[in-house]
N, CA, C and O atoms as CSV, one atom per row, in Angstrom:
chain,resi,resn,atom,element,x,y,z
A,1,UNK,N,N,2.564,-8.895,19.763
A,1,UNK,CA,C,3.430,-8.645,19.114
A,1,UNK,C,C,2.972,-7.544,18.376
A,1,UNK,O,O,1.803,-7.392,18.023
A,2,UNK,N,N,3.841,-6.824,18.158
A,2,UNK,CA,C,3.609,-5.517,17.257
A,2,UNK,C,C,2.726,-5.339,15.735
A,2,UNK,O,O,2.966,-6.421,15.199
A,3,UNK,N,N,2.076,-4.764,15.024
A,3,UNK,CA,C,1.457,-4.794,13.750
A,3,UNK,C,C,2.027,-4.038,13.388
A,3,UNK,O,O,2.387,-2.981,13.904
A,4,UNK,N,N,2.311,-4.738,11.824
A,4,UNK,CA,C,3.012,-3.966,10.748
A,4,UNK,C,C,2.412,-4.237,9.507
A,4,UNK,O,O,1.901,-5.349,9.374
A,5,UNK,N,N,2.356,-3.099,8.169
A,5,UNK,CA,C,2.198,-3.304,6.943
A,5,UNK,C,C,3.355,-3.924,6.247
A,5,UNK,O,O,4.495,-3.566,6.544
A,6,UNK,N,N,3.218,-4.505,5.666
A,6,UNK,CA,C,3.669,-4.842,4.730
A,6,UNK,C,C,3.875,-4.810,2.888
A,6,UNK,O,O,3.908,-5.822,2.188
A,7,UNK,N,N,3.964,-3.727,2.509
A,7,UNK,CA,C,4.048,-3.021,0.794
A,7,UNK,C,C,5.206,-4.718,0.017
A,7,UNK,O,O,6.174,-5.126,0.658
A,8,UNK,N,N,4.871,-5.238,-1.051
A,8,UNK,CA,C,5.068,-6.200,-1.421
A,8,UNK,C,C,4.774,-5.847,-3.101
A,8,UNK,O,O,3.704,-5.503,-3.602
A,9,UNK,N,N,6.466,-6.114,-3.968
A,9,UNK,CA,C,5.719,-5.959,-5.638
A,9,UNK,C,C,6.234,-7.667,-5.487
A,9,UNK,O,O,6.735,-8.284,-4.547
A,10,UNK,N,N,5.830,-8.086,-6.942
A,10,UNK,CA,C,6.186,-9.418,-7.311
A,10,UNK,C,C,6.026,-9.361,-8.304
A,10,UNK,O,O,5.571,-8.291,-8.710
A,11,UNK,N,N,6.308,-10.521,-9.365
A,11,UNK,CA,C,5.797,-10.473,-11.091
A,11,UNK,C,C,4.408,-9.690,-11.585
A,11,UNK,O,O,4.129,-9.034,-12.588
A,12,UNK,N,N,3.551,-10.151,-10.180
A,12,UNK,CA,C,1.920,-10.005,-11.108
A,12,UNK,C,C,0.898,-8.990,-10.657
A,12,UNK,O,O,-0.182,-8.764,-11.204
A,13,UNK,N,N,1.614,-8.155,-9.100
A,13,UNK,CA,C,0.937,-7.185,-8.815
A,13,UNK,C,C,2.061,-6.548,-7.725
A,13,UNK,O,O,3.265,-6.804,-7.758
A,14,UNK,N,N,1.362,-5.618,-6.706
A,14,UNK,CA,C,1.403,-4.740,-5.460
A,14,UNK,C,C,0.606,-5.068,-4.613
A,14,UNK,O,O,-0.476,-4.613,-4.986
A,15,UNK,N,N,0.440,-5.780,-3.349
A,15,UNK,CA,C,0.194,-5.434,-2.656
A,15,UNK,C,C,0.233,-5.244,-1.047
A,15,UNK,O,O,1.389,-5.099,-0.649
A,16,UNK,N,N,-0.524,-5.218,-0.260
A,16,UNK,CA,C,-0.205,-5.092,0.627
A,16,UNK,C,C,-0.698,-6.360,1.973
A,16,UNK,O,O,-1.819,-6.863,2.061
A,17,UNK,N,N,0.440,-6.633,2.861
A,17,UNK,CA,C,-0.168,-7.487,3.598
A,17,UNK,C,C,0.436,-7.395,5.263
A,17,UNK,O,O,1.606,-7.268,5.622
A,18,UNK,N,N,-1.032,-7.527,6.261
A,18,UNK,CA,C,-0.738,-7.415,7.507
A,18,UNK,C,C,-0.256,-8.389,8.363
A,18,UNK,O,O,-0.768,-9.508,8.337
A,19,UNK,N,N,0.853,-8.073,9.282
A,19,UNK,CA,C,1.590,-8.551,9.508
A,19,UNK,C,C,1.804,-8.428,11.456
A,19,UNK,O,O,2.201,-7.321,11.820
A,20,UNK,N,N,1.612,-9.256,12.357
A,20,UNK,CA,C,2.322,-9.467,13.202
A,20,UNK,C,C,3.715,-10.122,13.697
A,20,UNK,O,O,3.958,-11.328,13.645
A,21,UNK,N,N,4.440,-9.294,14.104
A,21,UNK,CA,C,6.184,-9.633,13.907
A,21,UNK,C,C,6.889,-9.197,15.230
A,21,UNK,O,O,6.287,-8.400,15.948
A,22,UNK,N,N,7.618,-9.470,15.455
A,22,UNK,CA,C,8.954,-8.927,16.462
A,22,UNK,C,C,9.113,-7.739,16.410
A,22,UNK,O,O,9.166,-6.930,17.335
A,23,UNK,N,N,9.241,-7.499,14.696
A,23,UNK,CA,C,10.261,-6.456,14.265
A,23,UNK,C,C,9.876,-6.157,13.416
A,23,UNK,O,O,8.698,-6.514,13.379
A,24,UNK,N,N,10.374,-5.246,11.900
A,24,UNK,CA,C,10.315,-5.138,11.142
A,24,UNK,C,C,10.767,-5.920,10.192
A,24,UNK,O,O,10.195,-6.064,9.111
A,25,UNK,N,N,12.268,-6.717,10.664
A,25,UNK,CA,C,13.136,-7.777,9.714
A,25,UNK,C,C,12.407,-9.182,10.035
A,25,UNK,O,O,12.709,-10.178,9.378
A,26,UNK,N,N,11.752,-9.219,10.730
A,26,UNK,CA,C,11.038,-10.505,11.531
A,26,UNK,C,C,9.716,-10.057,10.124
A,26,UNK,O,O,10.053,-10.627,9.086
A,27,UNK,N,N,8.842,-9.498,10.000
A,27,UNK,CA,C,7.864,-8.938,9.253
A,27,UNK,C,C,7.917,-9.204,7.782
A,27,UNK,O,O,7.094,-9.710,7.018
A,28,UNK,N,N,9.435,-8.594,7.553
A,28,UNK,CA,C,9.666,-8.780,6.047
A,28,UNK,C,C,10.119,-10.792,5.707
A,28,UNK,O,O,9.873,-11.339,4.632
A,29,UNK,N,N,10.704,-11.426,6.772
A,29,UNK,CA,C,10.858,-12.738,6.808
A,29,UNK,C,C,9.686,-13.649,6.288
A,29,UNK,O,O,9.721,-14.491,5.391
A,30,UNK,N,N,8.438,-13.184,7.237
A,30,UNK,CA,C,7.253,-13.740,7.566
A,30,UNK,C,C,6.326,-13.722,5.939
A,30,UNK,O,O,5.440,-14.428,5.456
A,31,UNK,N,N,7.061,-12.575,5.503
A,31,UNK,CA,C,5.801,-12.276,4.266
A,31,UNK,C,C,6.989,-12.955,2.777
A,31,UNK,O,O,6.535,-13.519,1.781
A,32,UNK,N,N,8.488,-12.693,3.024
A,32,UNK,CA,C,9.157,-13.399,1.983
A,32,UNK,C,C,9.018,-14.938,1.970
A,32,UNK,O,O,9.038,-15.544,0.899
A,33,UNK,N,N,8.820,-15.832,3.635
A,33,UNK,CA,C,8.235,-16.835,3.642
A,33,UNK,C,C,6.826,-17.663,2.666
A,33,UNK,O,O,6.752,-18.866,2.413
A,34,UNK,N,N,5.750,-16.488,2.235
A,34,UNK,CA,C,5.124,-16.458,2.310
A,34,UNK,C,C,5.020,-16.270,0.274
A,34,UNK,O,O,4.134,-16.862,-0.344
A,35,UNK,N,N,5.890,-15.530,-0.326
A,35,UNK,CA,C,5.889,-14.587,-1.506
A,35,UNK,C,C,7.568,-14.545,-1.861
A,35,UNK,O,O,8.208,-13.522,-2.105
A,36,UNK,N,N,8.155,-16.096,-1.815
A,36,UNK,CA,C,9.686,-16.034,-2.306
A,36,UNK,C,C,9.740,-15.720,-3.781
A,36,UNK,O,O,10.726,-16.070,-4.430
A,37,UNK,N,N,8.739,-15.084,-4.341
A,37,UNK,CA,C,9.155,-14.468,-5.533
A,37,UNK,C,C,8.818,-12.818,-5.232
A,37,UNK,O,O,9.273,-12.057,-6.086
A,38,UNK,N,N,8.561,-12.603,-4.845
A,38,UNK,CA,C,8.477,-10.792,-4.347
A,38,UNK,C,C,10.408,-10.624,-4.626
A,38,UNK,O,O,11.371,-11.389,-4.689
A,39,UNK,N,N,10.108,-8.910,-4.740
A,39,UNK,CA,C,11.370,-8.389,-6.033
A,39,UNK,C,C,11.467,-7.527,-4.704
A,39,UNK,O,O,12.487,-7.698,-4.037
A,40,UNK,N,N,10.448,-6.547,-4.207
A,40,UNK,CA,C,10.478,-5.380,-3.598
A,40,UNK,C,C,9.492,-5.278,-2.107
A,40,UNK,O,O,8.270,-5.133,-2.121
A,41,UNK,N,N,10.187,-5.369,-1.088
A,41,UNK,CA,C,9.491,-5.340,0.187
A,41,UNK,C,C,9.698,-3.734,0.993
A,41,UNK,O,O,10.674,-2.987,0.929
A,42,UNK,N,N,8.593,-3.574,1.633
A,42,UNK,CA,C,8.618,-2.372,2.998
A,42,UNK,C,C,7.906,-2.330,3.734
A,42,UNK,O,O,6.727,-2.503,3.422
A,43,UNK,N,N,8.334,-2.039,5.292
A,43,UNK,CA,C,7.597,-2.018,5.828
A,43,UNK,C,C,7.345,-0.694,6.931
A,43,UNK,O,O,8.170,0.201,7.116
A,44,UNK,N,N,5.770,-0.821,7.726
A,44,UNK,CA,C,5.444,0.254,8.480
A,44,UNK,C,C,4.808,-0.083,9.146
A,44,UNK,O,O,3.841,-0.799,8.885
A,45,UNK,N,N,5.215,0.421,10.522
A,45,UNK,CA,C,4.865,0.092,11.315
A,45,UNK,C,C,3.518,0.671,12.034
A,45,UNK,O,O,3.554,1.861,12.345
A,46,UNK,N,N,2.717,0.169,12.231
A,46,UNK,CA,C,0.668,0.513,12.732
A,46,UNK,C,C,1.320,1.546,13.180
A,46,UNK,O,O,1.062,2.361,12.294
A,47,UNK,N,N,2.126,2.209,14.091
A,47,UNK,CA,C,1.978,3.613,14.575
A,47,UNK,C,C,2.035,4.807,13.684
A,47,UNK,O,O,1.722,5.970,13.936
A,48,UNK,N,N,2.570,4.193,12.423
A,48,UNK,CA,C,2.838,4.741,11.097
A,48,UNK,C,C,1.839,4.957,10.453
A,48,UNK,O,O,2.038,5.703,9.494
A,49,UNK,N,N,0.715,4.571,10.594
A,49,UNK,CA,C,-0.551,3.969,9.284
A,49,UNK,C,C,-1.823,5.080,9.761
A,49,UNK,O,O,-2.692,5.357,8.934
A,50,UNK,N,N,-1.859,5.742,11.283
A,50,UNK,CA,C,-3.099,5.937,11.886
A,50,UNK,C,C,-3.248,7.351,10.910
A,50,UNK,O,O,-2.436,8.272,10.993
A,51,UNK,N,N,-4.329,7.363,10.049
A,51,UNK,CA,C,-4.995,8.211,9.385
A,51,UNK,C,C,-4.092,7.979,8.182
A,51,UNK,O,O,-3.452,8.985,7.879
A,52,UNK,N,N,-3.914,7.101,7.554
A,52,UNK,CA,C,-2.993,7.342,6.189
A,52,UNK,C,C,-3.931,6.316,5.209
A,52,UNK,O,O,-4.292,5.331,5.853
A,53,UNK,N,N,-4.367,6.316,3.925
A,53,UNK,CA,C,-4.832,5.877,2.986
A,53,UNK,C,C,-3.686,4.455,2.995
A,53,UNK,O,O,-2.558,4.565,2.515
A,54,UNK,N,N,-4.068,3.474,3.462
A,54,UNK,CA,C,-2.934,2.454,2.608
A,54,UNK,C,C,-3.257,2.300,1.374
A,54,UNK,O,O,-2.417,2.453,0.487
A,55,UNK,N,N,-4.171,2.064,1.190
A,55,UNK,CA,C,-4.471,1.944,-0.409
A,55,UNK,C,C,-3.402,3.010,-1.135
A,55,UNK,O,O,-2.361,2.652,-1.686
A,56,UNK,N,N,-3.912,4.512,-1.014
A,56,UNK,CA,C,-2.912,5.222,-2.008
A,56,UNK,C,C,-1.505,5.248,-1.634
A,56,UNK,O,O,-0.599,5.427,-2.449
A,57,UNK,N,N,-1.337,5.062,-0.353
A,57,UNK,CA,C,-0.037,4.705,-0.571
A,57,UNK,C,C,0.766,3.685,-1.454
A,57,UNK,O,O,1.802,3.939,-2.068
A,58,UNK,N,N,0.078,2.445,-1.405
A,58,UNK,CA,C,0.531,1.402,-2.006
A,58,UNK,C,C,0.087,1.718,-3.112
A,58,UNK,O,O,-0.085,0.589,-3.573
A,59,UNK,N,N,-0.409,2.784,-4.330
A,59,UNK,CA,C,-0.527,3.187,-5.713
A,59,UNK,C,C,0.889,4.221,-5.806
A,59,UNK,O,O,1.494,4.618,-6.802
A,60,UNK,N,N,1.122,4.458,-4.432
A,60,UNK,CA,C,2.336,5.904,-4.656
A,60,UNK,C,C,3.471,4.722,-4.697
A,60,UNK,O,O,4.670,4.870,-4.930
A,61,UNK,N,N,3.064,4.022,-4.529
A,61,UNK,CA,C,4.726,2.838,-3.734
A,61,UNK,C,C,4.748,2.189,-5.060
A,61,UNK,O,O,5.947,2.050,-5.305
A,62,UNK,N,N,4.047,1.707,-6.067
A,62,UNK,CA,C,3.746,0.771,-6.782
A,62,UNK,C,C,4.266,1.673,-7.979
A,62,UNK,O,O,5.102,1.159,-8.723
A,63,UNK,N,N,3.823,3.051,-8.248
A,63,UNK,CA,C,4.585,3.606,-8.994
A,63,UNK,C,C,6.086,4.691,-9.308
A,63,UNK,O,O,6.604,5.383,-10.185
A,64,UNK,N,N,6.302,4.154,-7.674
A,64,UNK,CA,C,7.760,4.816,-7.687
A,64,UNK,C,C,8.870,3.347,-7.892
A,64,UNK,O,O,10.079,3.309,-7.666
A,65,UNK,N,N,8.124,2.422,-8.304
A,65,UNK,CA,C,9.222,1.030,-8.432
A,65,UNK,C,C,9.783,1.482,-9.904
A,65,UNK,O,O,9.037,2.058,-10.696
A,66,UNK,N,N,11.268,1.156,-10.245
A,66,UNK,CA,C,11.659,0.591,-10.942
A,66,UNK,C,C,12.431,-0.123,-11.614
A,66,UNK,O,O,12.064,-0.582,-12.696
């Protein structure tokens, strides 16, 4: 199964969860089941994560939330 990074925001913090899933929607379903209070989710496929600092990306993503 493909690997994804699911970014999530809940009332306490922003987090990254690595997930193996069939597709991006399945990755969201997995993380939402674990974090039902998450109000914002984003999925990045593993092939788009190479050479990227995920913590910096998470920080930018959290800062952009409204």
